[in-house]
C-alpha positions in Angstrom: -123.8 -65.7 -10.7 -120.8 -67.8 -9.7 -117.8 -67.1 -7.6 -114.7 -65.8 -9.3 -112.1 -68.4 -10.0 -108.3 -67.8 -9.8 -108.1 -66.8 -13.5 -110.7 -64.1 -12.9 -108.9 -62.6 -9.9 -106.1 -61.4 -12.2 -108.5 -59.4 -14.3 -110.0 -57.9 -11.1 -106.5 -56.7 -9.9 -105.7 -55.4 -13.4 -108.9 -53.3 -13.3 -107.8 -51.7 -10.0 -110.6 -53.3 -8.0 -110.2 -54.1 -4.3 -108.2 -57.3 -3.8 -105.8 -56.5 -1.0 -105.0 -60.0 0.4 -101.7 -59.3 2.2 -103.3 -59.7 5.6 -104.7 -63.2 4.8 -102.4 -66.2 5.0 -103.9 -68.7 2.5 -104.5 -68.4 -1.3 -107.6 -66.3 -1.9 -109.9 -67.1 -4.8 -112.4 -64.3 -4.3 -112.0 -61.2 -2.2 -115.5 -59.8 -1.5 -114.5 -57.2 1.1 -116.1 -53.8 0.2 -113.7 -51.0 -0.5 -113.9 -48.0 1.9 -114.8 -45.6 -1.0 -117.6 -47.8 -2.4 -121.2 -46.8 -2.3 -124.4 -48.1 -3.8 -123.5 -46.9 -7.2 -120.4 -49.1 -7.2 -122.6 -52.1 -7.0 -125.1 -50.8 -9.6 -122.4 -50.0 -12.2 -120.6 -53.4 -11.8 -117.3 -51.8 -10.7 -117.2 -54.4 -7.8 -116.8 -58.2 -8.3 -120.5 -58.7 -7.3 -123.3 -59.2 -9.8 -125.2 -56.0 -10.3 -128.4 -57.8 -11.4 -128.8 -60.6 -8.7 -130.5 -61.2 -6.3 -132.7 -58.1 -5.8 -136.4 -57.1 -5.9 -137.9 -56.1 -9.2 -137.4 -52.4 -10.0 -134.9 -51.9 -7.2 -131.2 -51.1 -7.4 -128.4 -51.9 -5.1 -128.3 -48.2 -4.2 -131.7 -48.8 -2.5 -131.0 -52.3 -1.1 -127.6 -51.6 0.6 -126.4 -49.4 3.4 -123.0 -48.7 4.9 -123.0 -48.6 8.7 -120.8 -46.3 10.6 -120.3 -49.0 13.2 -116.9 -50.6 13.6 -115.8 -53.0 10.8 -115.3 -56.7 11.3 -112.1 -56.8 13.4 -111.1 -60.3 12.2 -110.8 -60.0 8.4 -111.7 -56.5 7.3 -108.7 -54.2 6.8 -107.8 -50.5 6.6 -109.2 -50.3 3.0 -112.5 -52.1 3.5 -115.8 -51.5 5.3 -119.0 -53.3 6.3 -122.0 -53.4 4.1 -125.6 -53.9 5.2 -128.1 -55.9 3.0 -131.6 -54.5 3.4 -135.1 -56.0 2.7 -138.5 -54.2 2.7 -141.9 -54.8 1.2 -140.5 -54.2 -2.3 -137.9 -57.0 -2.0 -139.7 -59.4 -4.3 -137.4 -61.2 -6.7 -138.9 -61.7 -10.1 -136.4 -63.8 -12.3 -139.1 -64.0 -15.0 -142.6 -62.7 -15.7 -144.1 -66.0 -14.7 -141.9 -66.4 -11.6 -142.6 -63.6 -9.1 -141.5 -64.8 -5.7 -144.1 -63.2 -3.6 -143.6 -65.6 -0.7 -140.0 -64.4 -0.1 -138.5 -61.1 0.7 -134.9 -61.2 -0.4 -131.7 -59.4 -1.4 -128.4 -61.2 -1.8 -125.0 -60.4 -3.2 -123.5 -62.8 -5.6 -120.2 -62.6 -7.5 -120.2 -61.8 -11.2 -120.6 -64.7 -13.6 -117.3 -66.7 -13.9 -115.9 -70.2 -14.2 -117.5 -72.1 -11.3 -114.9 -74.9 -11.1 -112.3 -72.9 -9.1 -114.7 -72.3 -6.2 -116.6 -75.5 -5.8 -113.9 -78.1 -6.2 -111.2 -79.4 -3.8 -111.3 -77.9 -0.3 -112.4 -74.2 0.0 -113.2 -72.0 3.0 -115.8 -69.3 2.9 -115.1 -66.5 5.4 -117.6 -63.9 6.5 -118.7 -61.9 9.5 -122.3 -60.9 10.3 -124.1 -58.8 12.9 -127.5 -57.5 13.6 -128.7 -53.9 13.3 -130.9 -52.7 16.2 -132.5 -50.1 13.9 -133.6 -52.8 11.4 -134.3 -55.8 13.5 -135.3 -59.2 12.1 -138.6 -60.9 12.9 -137.5 -64.2 14.4 -141.0 -65.8 13.9 -139.8 -66.2 10.3 -136.9 -68.3 9.0 -134.0 -66.5 7.4 -131.2 -67.7 5.2 -128.1 -65.4 5.6 -125.3 -67.2 3.8 -125.7 -70.3 1.6 -124.5 -72.4 -1.3 -127.3 -73.2 -3.8 -126.9 -76.0 -6.3 -126.6 -75.4 -10.0 -130.1 -76.8 -10.6 -131.7 -74.2 -8.2 -133.4 -77.1 -6.5 -131.6 -77.2 -3.1 -129.1 -75.5 -0.8 -126.0 -77.5 -0.1 -125.6 -75.6 3.2 -127.2 -72.6 4.9 -126.3 -70.4 7.7 -129.6 -69.1 9.0 -131.6 -67.8 11.9 -135.2 -67.5 13.1 -138.0 -70.1 13.5 -137.9 -72.9 11.0 -140.7 -72.7 8.5 -143.7 -74.9 9.4 -142.2 -75.9 12.7 -144.0 -75.7 16.0 -141.0 -77.0 17.9 -138.6 -74.2 17.5 -138.0 -72.7 20.9 -137.5 -68.9 21.3 -133.9 -69.5 22.2 -133.3 -71.6 19.0 -135.1 -69.0 16.9 -132.6 -66.4 18.1 -129.7 -68.6 17.2 -127.4 -68.7 14.2 -127.4 -72.3 12.8 -125.9 -74.4 10.1 -128.3 -76.5 8.1 -126.9 -79.1 5.6 -128.1 -80.1 2.2 -132.0 -79.8 2.0 -132.5 -81.6 -1.2 -134.5 -84.3 0.6 -136.6 -81.8 2.5 -136.2 -79.7 5.7 -133.2 -80.6 7.8 -132.4 -80.1 11.5 -129.5 -77.8 12.5 -126.1 -79.4 12.5 -124.7 -76.7 14.7 -126.0 -73.6 16.4 -125.0 -70.6 18.6 -126.8 -67.7 20.1 -127.2 -64.8 17.6 -126.1 -62.2 20.2 -127.2 -58.7 19.0 -124.8 -56.0 18.2 -121.6 -58.0 18.0 -119.7 -59.6 15.1 -120.1 -63.3 14.5 -117.2 -64.7 12.4 -117.3 -67.8 10.3 -115.0 -70.0 8.3 -117.1 -72.7 6.5 -114.7 -75.3 5.3 -116.2 -77.2 2.3 -114.5 -80.5 1.2 -116.1 -81.0 -2.2 -114.1 -84.2 -2.9 -115.3 -86.0 0.2 -118.7 -84.2 0.6 -118.0 -82.9 4.1 -118.4 -79.6 5.9 -116.7 -78.0 8.9 -117.6 -74.9 11.0 -115.0 -72.5 12.4 -116.5 -69.7 14.5 -115.7 -66.8 16.9 -117.2 -63.7 18.3 -115.9 -60.1 18.2 -112.2 -60.0 17.5 -111.4 -63.6 18.7 -109.5 -66.0 16.5 -111.6 -68.6 14.7 -111.9 -71.9 16.5 -113.0 -75.3 15.2 -116.6 -76.0 16.4 -117.7 -79.2 14.6 -115.0 -81.2 12.9 -116.0 -82.5 9.4 -119.6 -83.6 9.0 -120.9 -85.6 6.1 -122.9 -83.4 3.7 -123.8 -83.6 0.0 -121.9 -80.9 -1.8 -122.4 -82.2 -5.4 -124.0 -80.4 -8.3 -121.6 -77.4 -8.1 -123.5 -74.3 -7.1 -123.5 -70.6 -6.4 -122.9 -68.7 -3.2 -125.4 -66.2 -1.7 -124.5 -63.5 0.9 -127.6 -61.7 2.0 -131.1 -61.9 3.4 -133.8 -64.3 2.3 -136.9 -64.1 4.6 -139.3 -67.0 4.2 -143.0 -66.6 4.8 -145.1 -68.1 7.6 -147.9 -70.6 6.7 -148.9 -74.2 6.6 -146.7 -77.0 5.4 -147.0 -78.1 1.8 -147.3 -74.7 0.3 -144.9 -73.3 -2.3 -142.9 -70.9 -0.1 -141.6 -69.0 -3.0 -145.0 -67.8 -4.0 -147.3 -68.5 -1.1 -147.4 -67.9 2.7 -147.7 -64.7 4.7 -145.4 -61.7 4.9 -146.5 -58.9 7.2 -146.3 -55.4 5.7 -144.0 -52.7 6.9 -140.7 -54.7 6.6 -137.6 -52.7 7.4 -134.9 -55.2 8.1 -131.2 -55.6 7.5 -128.1 -57.7 8.3 -124.5 -56.3 8.3 -121.7 -58.2 6.6 -117.9 -57.9 6.6 -114.7 -59.8 5.8 -116.2 -61.8 3.0 -113.6 -63.9 1.0 -113.1 -67.4 -0.3 -109.8 -69.2 0.1 -108.1 -72.4 -1.0 -107.7 -74.7 1.9 -105.8 -77.4 0.2 -103.3 -79.1 2.7 -105.5 -77.9 5.6 -104.7 -74.1 5.2 -107.3 -71.9 6.8 -107.0 -68.3 7.9 -108.1 -68.0 11.5 -107.1 -64.4 12.1 -105.4 -61.6 10.1 -102.1 -62.9 8.9 -102.5 -66.1 10.9 -103.3 -69.5 9.4 -104.4 -72.7 11.1 -105.2 -76.2 9.9 -108.4 -78.0 9.5 -108.9 -81.5 11.0 -107.8 -82.9 7.6 
């Protein structure tokens, strides 16, 4: 369930899988953009560099948990041979990693790369790129907290960072404006954390990110833009624990509502009739050694390093 390292990219190219990086300026470790000809079966049969088994509801397949919107692709990093993919959740989206661990508190579906050597993607300085947008026909319920992109540590005990939206679980202080924001939360190993950065999750437009991860110095930086605008630095580097390696998630995890102190994986309330989705595009991971960060197709910038 780990991101492909450089050695694995060679085998992906040899197998004829999508890995067109000529429009990106910095060395790419993982190209997660979805080929234009792909469909749900491409994810089910493992012909793409995503894991066909994780993370999805029991007895579901990716053919049921993904859609391919006809709306315009992400202008910033998708190209002529890629297209958006929408990750869907419904009442059946209950992940069951073992017979004794049925996560009834969550509704979740997340794309993860196929198993590979983790060291190439969670060492040095890396930048995770992605674009996300809402779907008016499958709206989120912002009275819940959602994780949309995150890095989970290798012990499955905490997230080292999360891009999320919605009302923080067990919080009476989240305003309606904040609940409709996209926000960055840092390492939550010590418990719930406040947002380190936020912006309005404007419906119907692409929100573009470059999350710069300095694993050597345990710091994180946010680059962001809307629509087709070039990424701009929004935070500078922020101290944040990135130890314990980890695995990346690109998808939707909807937490329940309920009182504090419960096991949110198995307790809490999820209303029936869920029909929700988030659209993703332009997903790739690049090596940002020496400050190299792609800020637009074919254009590189530098981090504050």
